[in-house]
C-alpha atoms as a printed R data frame, in Angstrom:
    type eleno elety resid chain resno       x       y       z
1   ATOM     1    CA   MET     A     1 107.707 135.099  85.935
2   ATOM     2    CA   ILE     A     2 105.895 137.713  87.998
3   ATOM     3    CA   PRO     A     3 107.472 140.915  86.597
4   ATOM     4    CA   PHE     A     4 110.108 142.554  88.787
5   ATOM     5    CA   SER     A     5 111.443 146.049  88.235
6   ATOM     6    CA   LEU     A     6 115.146 146.523  87.689
7   ATOM     7    CA   GLU     A     7 115.265 148.430  90.980
8   ATOM     8    CA   GLU     A     8 113.786 145.422  92.779
9   ATOM     9    CA   ILE     A     9 116.353 143.118  91.149
10  ATOM    10    CA   ALA     A    10 119.173 145.425  92.219
11  ATOM    11    CA   GLY     A    11 117.860 145.453  95.769
12  ATOM    12    CA   LEU     A    12 117.727 141.675  95.942
13  ATOM    13    CA   CYS     A    13 121.025 140.928  94.190
14  ATOM    14    CA   PRO     A    14 124.134 142.961  95.090
15  ATOM    15    CA   GLY     A    15 126.134 141.624  92.139
16  ATOM    16    CA   ARG     A    16 126.924 143.610  88.983
17  ATOM    17    CA   LEU     A    17 123.674 144.382  87.180
18  ATOM    18    CA   ASP     A    18 123.861 145.649  83.592
19  ATOM    19    CA   THR     A    19 120.645 146.646  81.850
20  ATOM    20    CA   ALA     A    20 119.404 147.154  78.317
21  ATOM    21    CA   PRO     A    21 118.580 150.818  77.509
22  ATOM    22    CA   TRP     A    22 114.956 149.982  76.827
23  ATOM    23    CA   ALA     A    23 114.348 147.767  79.859
24  ATOM    24    CA   GLU     A    24 112.328 148.673  82.941
25  ATOM    25    CA   GLU     A    25 111.558 145.203  84.309
26  ATOM    26    CA   VAL     A    26 112.436 141.543  83.926
27  ATOM    27    CA   THR     A    27 109.901 138.840  83.112
28  ATOM    28    CA   GLY     A    28 112.030 135.709  83.390
29  ATOM    29    CA   VAL     A    29 115.356 134.341  84.624
30  ATOM    30    CA   GLN     A    30 117.800 132.106  82.762
31  ATOM    31    CA   ILE     A    31 121.285 130.793  83.538
32  ATOM    32    CA   ASP     A    32 121.802 129.569  79.949
33  ATOM    33    CA   SER     A    33 122.163 132.394  77.430
34  ATOM    34    CA   ARG     A    34 120.837 130.106  74.677
35  ATOM    35    CA   ARG     A    35 117.443 130.072  76.399
36  ATOM    36    CA   ILE     A    36 117.122 133.837  76.745
37  ATOM    37    CA   GLU     A    37 113.891 135.411  75.536
38  ATOM    38    CA   GLU     A    38 113.115 139.098  75.334
39  ATOM    39    CA   GLY     A    39 112.737 140.591  78.803
40  ATOM    40    CA   ASP     A    40 114.708 137.910  80.650
41  ATOM    41    CA   LEU     A    41 117.396 138.393  83.247
42  ATOM    42    CA   PHE     A    42 120.560 136.450  82.423
43  ATOM    43    CA   PHE     A    43 121.954 135.236  85.749
44  ATOM    44    CA   ALA     A    44 125.618 134.482  85.063
45  ATOM    45    CA   VAL     A    45 126.592 131.531  87.268
46  ATOM    46    CA   GLY     A    46 129.991 129.891  87.046
47  ATOM    47    CA   GLY     A    47 131.744 131.152  83.940
48  ATOM    48    CA   GLY     A    48 128.547 132.667  82.603
49  ATOM    49    CA   GLU     A    49 129.952 136.201  82.593
50  ATOM    50    CA   ASP     A    50 131.509 135.411  79.208
51  ATOM    51    CA   PHE     A    51 128.018 135.004  77.712
52  ATOM    52    CA   CYS     A    52 126.470 138.292  78.848
53  ATOM    53    CA   ARG     A    53 126.904 139.858  75.387
54  ATOM    54    CA   HIS     A    54 125.170 136.850  73.840
55  ATOM    55    CA   ALA     A    55 122.285 137.242  76.298
56  ATOM    56    CA   PHE     A    56 121.822 140.894  75.328
57  ATOM    57    CA   ALA     A    57 121.925 139.934  71.665
58  ATOM    58    CA   ARG     A    58 119.019 137.555  72.289
59  ATOM    59    CA   GLY     A    59 116.934 140.277  73.974
60  ATOM    60    CA   ALA     A    60 117.846 140.101  77.648
61  ATOM    61    CA   ALA     A    61 116.549 142.992  79.719
62  ATOM    62    CA   ALA     A    62 119.526 142.697  82.047
63  ATOM    63    CA   THR     A    63 122.502 140.576  82.985
64  ATOM    64    CA   LEU     A    64 123.658 139.872  86.509
65  ATOM    65    CA   VAL     A    65 127.121 138.739  87.544
66  ATOM    66    CA   PRO     A    66 126.495 137.774  91.185
67  ATOM    67    CA   GLU     A    67 128.815 138.156  94.137
68  ATOM    68    CA   ASP     A    68 127.242 135.054  95.758
69  ATOM    69    CA   ALA     A    69 125.260 133.060  93.215
70  ATOM    70    CA   PHE     A    70 123.513 130.788  95.715
71  ATOM    71    CA   ALA     A    71 122.453 133.588  98.058
72  ATOM    72    CA   GLU     A    72 121.296 135.901  95.288
73  ATOM    73    CA   LEU     A    73 119.345 133.182  93.468
74  ATOM    74    CA   ALA     A    74 117.731 132.247  96.771
75  ATOM    75    CA   ALA     A    75 116.760 135.867  97.403
76  ATOM    76    CA   LEU     A    76 115.321 136.246  93.919
77  ATOM    77    CA   GLY     A    77 113.430 132.945  93.969
78  ATOM    78    CA   GLY     A    78 112.137 133.612  97.470
79  ATOM    79    CA   ALA     A    79 110.898 137.065  96.475
80  ATOM    80    CA   VAL     A    80 108.969 135.691  93.496
81  ATOM    81    CA   ARG     A    81 107.507 133.001  95.753
82  ATOM    82    CA   ALA     A    82 106.482 135.634  98.313
83  ATOM    83    CA   GLY     A    83 104.650 137.586  95.634
84  ATOM    84    CA   SER     A    84 102.426 134.647  94.705
85  ATOM    85    CA   SER     A    85  99.438 133.015  96.363
86  ATOM    86    CA   ALA     A    86 100.187 129.714  94.614
87  ATOM    87    CA   ARG     A    87 100.245 126.539  96.689
88  ATOM    88    CA   VAL     A    88 103.679 124.954  96.805
89  ATOM    89    CA   VAL     A    89 104.428 121.219  96.978
90  ATOM    90    CA   GLY     A    90 107.936 120.120  97.947
91  ATOM    91    CA   ILE     A    91 108.910 116.609  96.826
92  ATOM    92    CA   THR     A    92 111.963 114.745  98.073
93  ATOM    93    CA   GLY     A    93 112.979 111.115  98.473
94  ATOM    94    CA   SER     A    94 115.790 108.654  97.882
95  ATOM    95    CA   THR     A    95 114.135 107.407  94.692
96  ATOM    96    CA   GLY     A    96 111.123 108.421  92.643
97  ATOM    97    CA   LYS     A    97 110.991 112.158  93.310
98  ATOM    98    CA   THR     A    98 111.303 113.203  89.656
99  ATOM    99    CA   SER     A    99 108.710 110.697  88.451
100 ATOM   100    CA   THR     A   100 106.336 111.659  91.273
101 ATOM   101    CA   LYS     A   101 106.785 115.306  90.294
102 ATOM   102    CA   ASP     A   102 106.033 114.455  86.663
103 ATOM   103    CA   ILE     A   103 102.901 112.500  87.587
104 ATOM   104    CA   LEU     A   104 101.619 115.182  89.968
105 ATOM   105    CA   ALA     A   105 102.173 117.895  87.365
106 ATOM   106    CA   ALA     A   106 100.150 115.892  84.832
107 ATOM   107    CA   LEU     A   107  97.353 115.476  87.378
108 ATOM   108    CA   CYS     A   108  97.273 119.187  88.283
109 ATOM   109    CA   ARG     A   109  97.541 120.860  84.881
110 ATOM   110    CA   PRO     A   110  93.991 120.127  83.670
111 ATOM   111    CA   HIS     A   111  92.614 121.947  86.722
112 ATOM   112    CA   ALA     A   112  95.083 124.684  87.700
113 ATOM   113    CA   PRO     A   113  97.905 126.728  86.119
114 ATOM   114    CA   THR     A   114 100.928 124.744  87.259
115 ATOM   115    CA   VAL     A   115 104.681 125.266  87.396
116 ATOM   116    CA   ALA     A   116 106.770 122.131  87.927
117 ATOM   117    CA   ALA     A   117 110.509 121.730  88.324
118 ATOM   118    CA   GLU     A   118 112.325 121.082  85.094
119 ATOM   119    CA   GLU     A   119 114.734 118.168  84.787
120 ATOM   120    CA   GLY     A   120 117.522 118.350  87.362
121 ATOM   121    CA   HIS     A   121 116.247 121.542  89.027
122 ATOM   122    CA   ASN     A   122 116.322 120.249  92.603
123 ATOM   123    CA   ASN     A   123 119.226 122.009  94.317
124 ATOM   124    CA   GLU     A   124 120.300 125.478  95.495
125 ATOM   125    CA   ILE     A   125 120.372 126.662  91.878
126 ATOM   126    CA   GLY     A   126 117.533 124.665  90.369
127 ATOM   127    CA   LEU     A   127 114.912 125.265  93.055
128 ATOM   128    CA   PRO     A   128 115.085 129.087  92.880
129 ATOM   129    CA   LEU     A   129 114.929 128.843  89.088
130 ATOM   130    CA   THR     A   130 111.702 126.859  89.428
131 ATOM   131    CA   LEU     A   131 110.272 129.599  91.641
132 ATOM   132    CA   THR     A   132 111.210 132.321  89.153
133 ATOM   133    CA   ARG     A   133 108.931 130.640  86.616
134 ATOM   134    CA   ILE     A   134 105.876 131.517  88.733
135 ATOM   135    CA   GLU     A   135 103.451 133.714  86.775
136 ATOM   136    CA   PRO     A   136 100.722 135.971  88.207
137 ATOM   137    CA   GLU     A   137  98.119 133.324  87.335
138 ATOM   138    CA   THR     A   138 100.050 130.326  88.730
139 ATOM   139    CA   GLU     A   139  98.055 128.339  91.299
140 ATOM   140    CA   VAL     A   140 100.289 125.295  91.926
141 ATOM   141    CA   VAL     A   141 104.082 125.058  92.133
142 ATOM   142    CA   ILE     A   142 105.742 121.634  92.342
143 ATOM   143    CA   CYS     A   143 109.322 121.781  93.588
144 ATOM   144    CA   GLU     A   144 111.767 118.910  93.599
145 ATOM   145    CA   MET     A   145 114.252 118.894  96.472
146 ATOM   146    CA   GLY     A   146 117.500 116.940  96.436
147 ATOM   147    CA   MET     A   147 120.134 116.787  99.135
148 ATOM   148    CA   ARG     A   148 123.654 115.606  99.824
149 ATOM   149    CA   GLY     A   149 123.665 116.124 103.578
150 ATOM   150    CA   LEU     A   150 121.775 117.290 106.638
151 ATOM   151    CA   GLY     A   151 120.248 120.759 106.587
152 ATOM   152    CA   GLN     A   152 120.033 121.151 102.829
153 ATOM   153    CA   ILE     A   153 116.356 120.300 102.399
154 ATOM   154    CA   ALA     A   154 115.512 122.657 105.269
155 ATOM   155    CA   GLU     A   155 117.390 125.417 103.422
156 ATOM   156    CA   LEU     A   156 115.448 124.738 100.224
157 ATOM   157    CA   CYS     A   157 112.186 124.743 102.164
158 ATOM   158    CA   ALA     A   158 113.056 128.136 103.649
159 ATOM   159    CA   ILE     A   159 113.158 129.499 100.093
160 ATOM   160    CA   ALA     A   160 110.099 127.693  98.662
161 ATOM   161    CA   ARG     A   161 107.951 127.538 101.814
162 ATOM   162    CA   PRO     A   162 105.894 124.478 100.765
163 ATOM   163    CA   GLY     A   163 102.531 123.830 102.359
164 ATOM   164    CA   ILE     A   164 102.575 120.203 101.245
165 ATOM   165    CA   GLY     A   165 105.626 117.986 101.649
166 ATOM   166    CA   VAL     A   166 106.067 114.620  99.924
167 ATOM   167    CA   ILE     A   167 108.701 112.012 100.767
168 ATOM   168    CA   THR     A   168 108.686 109.320  98.097
169 ATOM   169    CA   SER     A   169 111.065 106.793  99.712
170 ATOM   170    CA   ILE     A   170 113.965 106.265 102.094
171 ATOM   171    CA   GLY     A   171 117.007 104.264 101.022
172 ATOM   172    CA   PRO     A   172 120.803 104.098 100.987
173 ATOM   173    CA   VAL     A   173 121.862 107.249  99.117
174 ATOM   174    CA   HIS     A   174 124.640 109.792  99.779
175 ATOM   175    CA   LEU     A   175 126.092 107.555 102.457
176 ATOM   176    CA   GLU     A   176 129.567 109.007 101.923
177 ATOM   177    CA   LEU     A   177 128.340 112.122 103.729
178 ATOM   178    CA   LEU     A   178 125.433 110.842 105.814
179 ATOM   179    CA   GLY     A   179 126.859 107.517 106.930
180 ATOM   180    CA   THR     A   180 123.619 105.629 107.663
181 ATOM   181    CA   VAL     A   181 120.152 105.192 106.193
182 ATOM   182    CA   GLU     A   182 118.766 106.488 109.503
183 ATOM   183    CA   ARG     A   183 120.445 109.822 108.810
184 ATOM   184    CA   VAL     A   184 119.056 109.766 105.266
185 ATOM   185    CA   ALA     A   185 115.591 109.561 106.840
186 ATOM   186    CA   GLU     A   186 116.461 112.446 109.153
187 ATOM   187    CA   ALA     A   187 117.588 114.570 106.201
188 ATOM   188    CA   LYS     A   188 114.526 113.789 104.080
189 ATOM   189    CA   ALA     A   189 112.218 114.466 107.049
190 ATOM   190    CA   GLU     A   190 113.338 118.097 107.067
191 ATOM   191    CA   VAL     A   191 110.560 118.724 104.556
192 ATOM   192    CA   VAL     A   192 108.077 117.633 107.237
193 ATOM   193    CA   GLY     A   193 109.656 119.798 109.912
194 ATOM   194    CA   SER     A   194 109.556 122.807 107.607
195 ATOM   195    CA   LEU     A   195 105.826 122.692 106.909
196 ATOM   196    CA   PRO     A   196 103.650 125.459 108.318
197 ATOM   197    CA   GLU     A   197 100.885 124.809 110.808
198 ATOM   198    CA   GLY     A   198  98.008 123.197 108.917
199 ATOM   199    CA   GLY     A   199 100.301 121.758 106.263
200 ATOM   200    CA   THR     A   200 100.177 118.219 104.910
201 ATOM   201    CA   ALA     A   201 102.967 115.633 104.861
202 ATOM   202    CA   ILE     A   202 102.667 112.663 102.505
203 ATOM   203    CA   VAL     A   203 105.088 109.946 103.512
204 ATOM   204    CA   PRO     A   204 105.732 106.265 102.761
205 ATOM   205    CA   ASP     A   205 105.074 103.463 105.235
206 ATOM   206    CA   GLU     A   206 108.657 103.622 106.479
207 ATOM   207    CA   PRO     A   207 109.581 102.940 110.146
208 ATOM   208    CA   LEU     A   208 112.729 105.060 109.890
209 ATOM   209    CA   LEU     A   209 110.578 108.157 109.365
210 ATOM   210    CA   GLU     A   210 108.396 107.650 112.419
211 ATOM   211    CA   PRO     A   211 110.680 109.547 114.874
212 ATOM   212    CA   PHE     A   212 110.179 112.660 112.735
213 ATOM   213    CA   LEU     A   213 106.397 112.485 112.361
214 ATOM   214    CA   GLY     A   214 105.333 113.605 115.820
215 ATOM   215    CA   ARG     A   215 103.896 116.989 114.860
216 ATOM   216    CA   ASP     A   216 100.230 117.366 115.812
217 ATOM   217    CA   ASP     A   217  99.699 120.651 113.954
218 ATOM   218    CA   ILE     A   218  99.940 119.136 110.473
219 ATOM   219    CA   GLU     A   219  98.181 116.298 108.682
220 ATOM   220    CA   ILE     A   220 100.186 113.130 108.028
221 ATOM   221    CA   ARG     A   221  99.060 110.925 105.128
222 ATOM   222    CA   ARG     A   222 100.849 107.622 104.554
223 ATOM   223    CA   PHE     A   223 101.023 105.616 101.352
224 ATOM   224    CA   GLY     A   224 102.342 102.166 100.557
225 ATOM   225    CA   PRO     A   225 101.727  98.923  98.694
226 ATOM   226    CA   GLY     A   226  98.279  98.649 100.244
227 ATOM   227    CA   ASN     A   227  97.101 101.628  98.203
228 ATOM   228    CA   VAL     A   228  97.611  99.673  94.965
229 ATOM   229    CA   GLU     A   229  94.948  96.967  94.690
230 ATOM   230    CA   THR     A   230  95.809  95.741  91.185
231 ATOM   231    CA   PHE     A   231  98.447  96.500  88.548
232 ATOM   232    CA   GLU     A   232  97.945  95.298  84.987
233 ATOM   233    CA   ARG     A   233 100.081  96.022  81.948
234 ATOM   234    CA   THR     A   234  98.278  97.059  78.780
235 ATOM   235    CA   ASP     A   235  99.338  97.474  75.166
236 ATOM   236    CA   ASP     A   236 100.307 101.114  75.761
237 ATOM   237    CA   GLY     A   237 101.099 101.265  79.490
238 ATOM   238    CA   CYS     A   238  99.299  99.984  82.558
239 ATOM   239    CA   ARG     A   239  95.988  99.992  84.379
240 ATOM   240    CA   VAL     A   240  96.122 100.506  88.143
241 ATOM   241    CA   ALA     A   241  93.364 100.199  90.734
242 ATOM   242    CA   PHE     A   242  93.976 102.388  93.799
243 ATOM   243    CA   ASP     A   243  92.430 102.500  97.245
244 ATOM   244    CA   LEU     A   244  93.293 105.912  98.671
245 ATOM   245    CA   GLY     A   245  91.941 105.695 102.179
246 ATOM   246    CA   GLY     A   246  88.533 104.514 101.038
247 ATOM   247    CA   THR     A   247  88.477 106.381  97.718
248 ATOM   248    CA   LYS     A   248  88.782 103.869  94.890
249 ATOM   249    CA   LEU     A   249  90.144 104.793  91.476
250 ATOM   250    CA   GLU     A   250  91.053 102.874  88.343
251 ATOM   251    CA   LEU     A   251  93.455 104.787  86.110
252 ATOM   252    CA   GLU     A   252  95.555 104.164  83.023
253 ATOM   253    CA   PHE     A   253  99.143 105.422  82.714
254 ATOM   254    CA   PRO     A   254 101.656 105.299  79.840
255 ATOM   255    CA   PHE     A   255 104.403 103.658  81.941
256 ATOM   256    CA   THR     A   256 104.823  99.920  82.441
257 ATOM   257    CA   ALA     A   257 107.035  99.678  85.550
258 ATOM   258    CA   ARG     A   258 105.156  98.399  88.580
259 ATOM   259    CA   HIS     A   259 107.133 100.578  91.022
260 ATOM   260    CA   GLN     A   260 105.783 103.706  89.336
261 ATOM   261    CA   SER     A   261 102.369 102.887  90.793
262 ATOM   262    CA   GLN     A   262 103.735 103.835  94.234
263 ATOM   263    CA   ASN     A   263 104.891 107.184  92.873
264 ATOM   264    CA   ALA     A   264 101.424 107.628  91.387
265 ATOM   265    CA   ALA     A   265  99.826 106.898  94.765
266 ATOM   266    CA   ALA     A   266 101.971 109.578  96.414
267 ATOM   267    CA   ALA     A   267 101.044 112.030  93.651
268 ATOM   268    CA   LEU     A   268  97.342 111.270  94.039
269 ATOM   269    CA   PHE     A   269  97.506 111.959  97.782
270 ATOM   270    CA   ALA     A   270  99.227 115.277  97.012
271 ATOM   271    CA   LEU     A   271  96.521 116.090  94.468
272 ATOM   272    CA   GLN     A   272  93.910 115.413  97.132
273 ATOM   273    CA   ALA     A   273  95.751 117.659  99.608
274 ATOM   274    CA   LEU     A   274  95.687 120.438  97.011
275 ATOM   275    CA   GLY     A   275  91.916 120.095  96.827
276 ATOM   276    CA   LEU     A   276  91.957 119.278  93.124
277 ATOM   277    CA   PRO     A   277  89.695 116.593  91.622
278 ATOM   278    CA   PHE     A   278  90.892 113.070  90.970
279 ATOM   279    CA   PRO     A   279  91.266 112.109  87.300
280 ATOM   280    CA   GLN     A   280  89.143 109.593  85.475
281 ATOM   281    CA   GLY     A   281  90.377 107.058  82.961
282 ATOM   282    CA   LYS     A   282  93.667 107.805  81.226
283 ATOM   283    CA   VAL     A   283  96.335 110.069  82.718
284 ATOM   284    CA   ASP     A   284  98.647 111.667  80.159
285 ATOM   285    CA   VAL     A   285 102.071 111.652  81.837
286 ATOM   286    CA   GLU     A   286 105.411 112.320  80.194
287 ATOM   287    CA   LEU     A   287 108.170 111.108  82.504
288 ATOM   288    CA   SER     A   288 111.513 112.884  82.434
289 ATOM   289    CA   ARG     A   289 114.084 111.327  80.123
290 ATOM   290    CA   TRP     A   290 116.189 108.335  81.111
291 ATOM   291    CA   ARG     A   291 113.720 107.299  83.840
292 ATOM   292    CA   GLY     A   292 112.651 103.981  82.390
293 ATOM   293    CA   ASP     A   293 112.185 105.180  78.798
294 ATOM   294    CA   GLU     A   294 111.205 102.233  76.613
295 ATOM   295    CA   SER     A   295 112.290 102.078  72.967
296 ATOM   296    CA   PRO     A   296 112.251  99.320  70.335
297 ATOM   297    CA   LEU     A   297 115.633  97.902  69.386
298 ATOM   298    CA   PRO     A   298 116.693  97.452  65.752
299 ATOM   299    CA   GLY     A   299 115.984  93.866  64.787
300 ATOM   300    CA   GLY     A   300 113.406  93.449  67.542
301 ATOM   301    CA   GLY     A   301 113.449  93.602  71.317
302 ATOM   302    CA   LEU     A   302 113.119  96.426  73.814
303 ATOM   303    CA   LEU     A   303 115.457  98.870  75.525
304 ATOM   304    CA   ILE     A   304 114.630 100.180  79.017
305 ATOM   305    CA   ASN     A   305 116.738 103.320  79.433
306 ATOM   306    CA   ASP     A   306 116.934 104.061  83.166
307 ATOM   307    CA   SER     A   307 120.379 105.594  82.947
308 ATOM   308    CA   TYR     A   308 119.773 108.861  84.796
309 ATOM   309    CA   ASN     A   309 120.916 107.567  88.191
310 ATOM   310    CA   ALA     A   310 121.062 104.510  90.430
311 ATOM   311    CA   ASN     A   311 121.113 103.450  94.056
312 ATOM   312    CA   PRO     A   312 120.402 100.061  95.651
313 ATOM   313    CA   ALA     A   313 116.647 100.629  95.923
314 ATOM   314    CA   SER     A   314 116.154 101.942  92.393
315 ATOM   315    CA   MET     A   315 118.437  99.223  91.021
316 ATOM   316    CA   ARG     A   316 116.249  96.563  92.639
317 ATOM   317    CA   ALA     A   317 113.066  98.109  91.252
318 ATOM   318    CA   ALA     A   318 114.521  98.328  87.745
319 ATOM   319    CA   LEU     A   319 115.840  94.758  87.778
320 ATOM   320    CA   GLU     A   320 112.546  93.386  89.042
321 ATOM   321    CA   HIS     A   321 110.805  95.269  86.244
322 ATOM   322    CA   LEU     A   322 113.225  93.741  83.719
323 ATOM   323    CA   ALA     A   323 112.637  90.257  85.130
324 ATOM   324    CA   GLU     A   324 108.886  90.542  84.540
325 ATOM   325    CA   HIS     A   325 109.395  90.701  80.776
326 ATOM   326    CA   GLU     A   326 109.361  87.653  78.522
327 ATOM   327    CA   GLY     A   327 112.414  86.886  76.424
328 ATOM   328    CA   ARG     A   328 116.181  86.973  76.885
329 ATOM   329    CA   LYS     A   329 117.020  89.609  79.468
330 ATOM   330    CA   VAL     A   330 120.228  91.684  79.468
331 ATOM   331    CA   ALA     A   331 121.257  94.157  82.176
332 ATOM   332    CA   VAL     A   332 123.904  96.820  81.481
333 ATOM   333    CA   LEU     A   333 124.552  98.123  84.984
334 ATOM   334    CA   GLY     A   334 126.852 100.925  86.028
335 ATOM   335    CA   GLU     A   335 128.314 101.204  89.490
336 ATOM   336    CA   MET     A   336 126.374 103.070  92.188
337 ATOM   337    CA   ALA     A   337 128.062 106.188  93.559
338 ATOM   338    CA   GLU     A   338 128.239 107.796  97.019
339 ATOM   339    CA   LEU     A   339 127.660 104.639  99.071
340 ATOM   340    CA   GLY     A   340 130.649 105.086 101.353
341 ATOM   341    CA   PRO     A   341 132.535 102.225 103.038
342 ATOM   342    CA   THR     A   342 129.642  99.799 102.473
343 ATOM   343    CA   ALA     A   343 129.645 100.300  98.692
344 ATOM   344    CA   GLY     A   344 131.090  96.852  97.999
345 ATOM   345    CA   ASP     A   345 128.373  95.152 100.032
346 ATOM   346    CA   TYR     A   346 125.611  96.996  98.164
347 ATOM   347    CA   HIS     A   347 127.114  96.052  94.801
348 ATOM   348    CA   ARG     A   348 127.358  92.409  95.841
349 ATOM   349    CA   GLU     A   349 123.682  92.505  96.856
350 ATOM   350    CA   VAL     A   350 122.810  93.678  93.358
351 ATOM   351    CA   GLY     A   351 124.916  90.856  91.916
352 ATOM   352    CA   ASN     A   352 123.025  88.333  94.044
353 ATOM   353    CA   LEU     A   353 119.728  89.871  92.931
354 ATOM   354    CA   VAL     A   354 120.711  89.609  89.266
355 ATOM   355    CA   GLN     A   355 121.404  85.921  89.780
356 ATOM   356    CA   SER     A   356 118.233  85.223  91.752
357 ATOM   357    CA   LEU     A   357 116.041  86.964  89.161
358 ATOM   358    CA   GLY     A   358 117.461  84.843  86.363
359 ATOM   359    CA   ILE     A   359 118.809  87.710  84.253
360 ATOM   360    CA   ASP     A   360 120.417  86.034  81.244
361 ATOM   361    CA   ALA     A   361 123.377  88.371  80.732
362 ATOM   362    CA   VAL     A   362 124.902  91.231  82.705
363 ATOM   363    CA   LEU     A   363 127.491  93.828  81.769
364 ATOM   364    CA   GLY     A   364 128.904  95.768  84.715
365 ATOM   365    CA   VAL     A   365 130.440  99.180  84.066
366 ATOM   366    CA   GLY     A   366 132.982 100.681  86.481
367 ATOM   367    CA   ASP     A   367 135.297  99.153  89.093
368 ATOM   368    CA   LEU     A   368 132.641  98.358  91.713
369 ATOM   369    CA   ALA     A   369 130.370  96.890  89.033
370 ATOM   370    CA   ARG     A   370 132.632  93.822  88.883
371 ATOM   371    CA   GLU     A   371 130.564  92.627  91.863
372 ATOM   372    CA   TYR     A   372 127.539  92.209  89.584
373 ATOM   373    CA   GLY     A   373 129.137  89.206  87.861
374 ATOM   374    CA   GLY     A   374 129.094  88.538  84.126
375 ATOM   375    CA   GLU     A   375 130.995  90.719  81.669
376 ATOM   376    CA   HIS     A   376 132.767  93.917  82.678
377 ATOM   377    CA   ALA     A   377 133.701  97.255  81.084
378 ATOM   378    CA   ARG     A   378 135.925  99.951  82.535
379 ATOM   379    CA   ASP     A   379 133.707 102.828  81.412
380 ATOM   380    CA   ALA     A   380 130.707 103.713  79.271
381 ATOM   381    CA   GLY     A   381 132.774 103.992  76.100
382 ATOM   382    CA   GLU     A   382 134.046 100.437  76.427
383 ATOM   383    CA   ALA     A   383 130.554  99.328  77.438
384 ATOM   384    CA   VAL     A   384 129.174 100.520  74.084
385 ATOM   385    CA   HIS     A   385 131.317  98.003  72.224
386 ATOM   386    CA   LYS     A   386 130.743  95.133  74.661
387 ATOM   387    CA   ALA     A   387 126.982  95.714  74.797
388 ATOM   388    CA   LYS     A   388 126.759  95.451  71.012
389 ATOM   389    CA   GLU     A   389 128.497  92.078  71.238
390 ATOM   390    CA   ILE     A   390 126.197  90.801  74.018
391 ATOM   391    CA   VAL     A   391 122.784  91.994  72.840
392 ATOM   392    CA   ARG     A   392 120.913  89.797  70.351
393 ATOM   393    CA   PRO     A   393 117.813  90.530  68.261
394 ATOM   394    CA   GLY     A   394 114.691  90.229  70.414
395 ATOM   395    CA   ASP     A   395 116.445  90.895  73.750
396 ATOM   396    CA   ILE     A   396 114.976  92.976  76.561
397 ATOM   397    CA   VAL     A   397 117.795  95.279  77.684
398 ATOM   398    CA   LEU     A   398 117.995  97.391  80.839
399 ATOM   399    CA   VAL     A   399 120.582 100.192  80.979
400 ATOM   400    CA   LYS     A   400 121.009 101.676  84.448
401 ATOM   401    CA   GLY     A   401 123.785 103.287  86.475
402 ATOM   402    CA   SER     A   402 124.752 106.317  88.497
403 ATOM   403    CA   ARG     A   403 124.857 109.649  86.687
404 ATOM   404    CA   ALA     A   404 128.650 109.775  86.823
405 ATOM   405    CA   VAL     A   405 128.914 106.612  84.707
406 ATOM   406    CA   GLY     A   406 127.092 108.204  81.758
407 ATOM   407    CA   LEU     A   407 125.394 105.078  80.425
408 ATOM   408    CA   GLU     A   408 123.024 107.050  78.211
409 ATOM   409    CA   ILE     A   409 125.603 106.668  75.447
410 ATOM   410    CA   VAL     A   410 125.125 102.894  75.643
411 ATOM   411    CA   ALA     A   411 121.373 103.330  75.217
412 ATOM   412    CA   GLU     A   412 121.908 105.665  72.281
413 ATOM   413    CA   ALA     A   413 124.311 103.224  70.624
414 ATOM   414    CA   LEU     A   414 121.898 100.305  70.970
415 ATOM   415    CA   THR     A   415 118.869 102.157  69.629
416 ATOM   416    CA   GLY     A   416 120.640 104.416  67.175
417 ATOM   417    CA   VAL     A   417 118.729 107.370  68.664
418 ATOM   418    CA   THR     A   418 120.623 110.347  70.093
419 ATOM   419    CA   ALA     A   419 119.014 112.186  73.017
């Protein structure tokens, strides 16, 4: 973090600030006392006040018990951002934003000191924490921006002030609050509306976004299936040939899912907008956990752990990826959350897709997951036992569901590996 004096912290955050006798400044911010390093500020969100003594024991320069955690984190993150000349990229989308962030970070790091959002840091707490990791030498900051309703991405953009905005996709998410996919597009497009004059928006070929792309003071770059000329799986990942508006690249990645090539295209356009050179050959990307992790199963076979979250679009992509494998295919699918009154219809569509793709066995987890057909489990705990009965040596197994279902425990039980 760019060092801030204790006086500056006190001016930004009106909560209760306690300081170590030796401290004059803070050089980092943490909300988890277990991650405190010497010189950090422990920002006590939720019930964190109980851990202030632990933070001091680990070397914290100060602890802060805020009056308004969201407002004070926003002020602190915004102040660090204002003190840096780094270029900021804001990434949002119904699916693919975390993977696109991971790919872009891997592309940037060989050429520029880069800060990228850590796993799950995409909301009113996580985004300011990403900004507080900016160092004096940082040149690129990659922020991930989630939302649950209208106005939230605009609020995050007001803190981060991105010069480049990326929308990875538009699909049926958070419909309980937004109601329609059209309003999802409106919410995601707030990243475009928030860009400064001369900024760059990188958006998918999506008709629902067009009403929000009328600005003539920014550059609009579109990506889509046409940017991927060929996709070929290799022994350790894939080889993809891109056409990025006349620039042709052939790159190797460690992932095997075809839909990740679209996320890579978006990341490459963002890299170009940053003015950084395109890579050559192999790109070393480590995707965040539970986003299509592939692990061997005891006795043979493969587990695809995509258990972090699910919506209709990401469920389709994951099932199509499963269907491309050879061998007996098993899908352990949790219900999809926050789909509102149309939730049943979306779950039935997934059930029809499972059937049309020829998936050999399906285990639905959660009440709405009965629509998938096949076997059913009430919750993830019951699913562990049923999955062990269904899966055979040599099977290709997909585990995917909304975060609330917690299907990572099914993946851990099948592989014998704890996250």
